[in-house]
C-alpha positions as CSV (number, residue, x, y, z in Angstrom):
1,M,12.4,-7.3,-3.5
2,A,10.8,-4.2,-2.1
3,D,8.1,-4.1,0.6
4,V,4.6,-3.9,-0.7
5,C,1.3,-3.0,0.8
6,Q,-1.9,-4.9,-0.1
7,L,-4.5,-2.2,-0.6
8,S,-8.0,-3.4,-0.4
9,G,-11.6,-2.3,-0.3
10,I,-15.2,-3.1,-1.1
11,I,-17.4,-1.4,-3.7
12,L,-21.2,-1.7,-3.3
13,D,-24.3,-0.4,-5.1
14,A,-26.5,2.1,-3.2
15,D,-28.7,-0.8,-2.1
16,G,-25.8,-2.6,-0.5
17,S,-25.3,-5.2,-3.3
18,P,-21.7,-6.0,-4.1
19,R,-20.4,-4.7,-7.5
20,P,-18.2,-7.2,-9.4
21,S,-15.8,-6.3,-12.2
22,I,-15.2,-2.6,-11.1
23,Q,-11.8,-1.4,-12.2
24,V,-9.3,0.0,-9.6
25,R,-6.2,1.6,-11.0
26,A,-3.1,3.0,-9.3
27,T,-0.3,4.9,-11.1
28,I,3.0,6.0,-9.5
29,K,3.3,9.8,-9.4
30,S,6.5,11.7,-9.8
31,T,8.3,12.2,-6.5
32,Q,9.6,15.7,-7.5
33,Q,7.8,18.8,-8.6
34,D,9.9,19.2,-11.7
35,Q,8.8,15.7,-12.8
36,G,12.4,14.5,-12.1
37,G,11.4,10.9,-11.7
38,Q,9.3,8.3,-10.0
39,V,11.1,6.7,-7.0
40,A,9.8,4.4,-4.3
41,A,11.4,1.8,-2.1
42,G,14.9,2.9,-3.1
43,A,14.3,2.3,-6.8
44,G,13.1,3.9,-10.0
45,V,9.5,2.8,-10.7
46,T,7.7,2.7,-14.1
47,S,4.6,4.7,-14.6
48,A,2.6,1.7,-15.9
49,P,-0.6,1.6,-14.0
50,I,-1.4,-1.3,-11.6
51,T,-5.0,-2.5,-12.3
52,G,-7.3,-4.7,-10.3
53,Y,-11.0,-5.5,-10.4
54,T,-13.6,-6.3,-7.8
55,D,-14.6,-9.9,-7.4
56,D,-18.2,-11.3,-6.9
57,T,-18.3,-9.9,-3.4
58,G,-17.3,-6.4,-4.5
59,T,-13.8,-6.8,-2.9
60,F,-10.6,-5.7,-4.6
61,T,-6.9,-5.9,-3.7
62,V,-3.9,-4.4,-5.4
63,Q,-0.3,-4.7,-4.4
64,L,1.6,-1.4,-4.3
65,L,5.1,-0.3,-3.2
66,Q,5.2,1.0,0.4
67,G,6.1,4.7,0.4
68,A,5.0,5.3,-3.1
69,T,2.7,8.2,-4.0
70,V,0.1,7.0,-6.4
71,L,-2.9,8.3,-8.3
72,L,-5.7,6.0,-7.1
73,E,-8.6,5.9,-9.5
74,I,-11.9,4.1,-9.2
75,P,-14.0,5.6,-12.0
76,E,-17.2,3.8,-11.1
77,I,-17.3,5.8,-7.8
78,N,-15.8,9.0,-9.2
79,L,-12.7,8.6,-7.2
80,R,-9.4,10.1,-8.4
81,K,-7.1,11.0,-5.6
82,E,-3.3,11.1,-5.0
83,V,-2.4,9.0,-1.9
84,L,0.7,7.9,-0.1
85,I,0.9,4.1,0.3
86,P,1.7,3.4,4.0
87,A,4.6,1.3,5.3
88,V,2.3,-1.5,6.3
89,A,1.5,-4.9,4.9
90,N,-2.2,-4.3,4.5
91,A,-4.3,-1.1,4.2
92,D,-8.0,-0.2,3.4
93,F,-8.4,2.3,0.7
94,L,-10.9,4.2,2.8
95,D,-8.2,5.0,5.3
96,L,-6.1,6.7,2.6
97,I,-8.8,8.9,1.1
């Protein structure tokens, strides 16, 4: 099995209240400009998005392959950014954006 990074974060309202049930989505991006494929951790990877949701404390976690380039989307906060998942066991999404 390939190494994964647990990406986590917290989503709050402007008043500091936690936001439950906010969708977080990550989709593997092509590793080549000519769209020649999606590869991470020494394997081909599907383009099916990985989806998670915030819990009652506004916290979310998603498990992603280390070294993968993903399109990270959190529509509720207008975030849509391509990021490289680091080669670490745990990371905060704020450190990647």
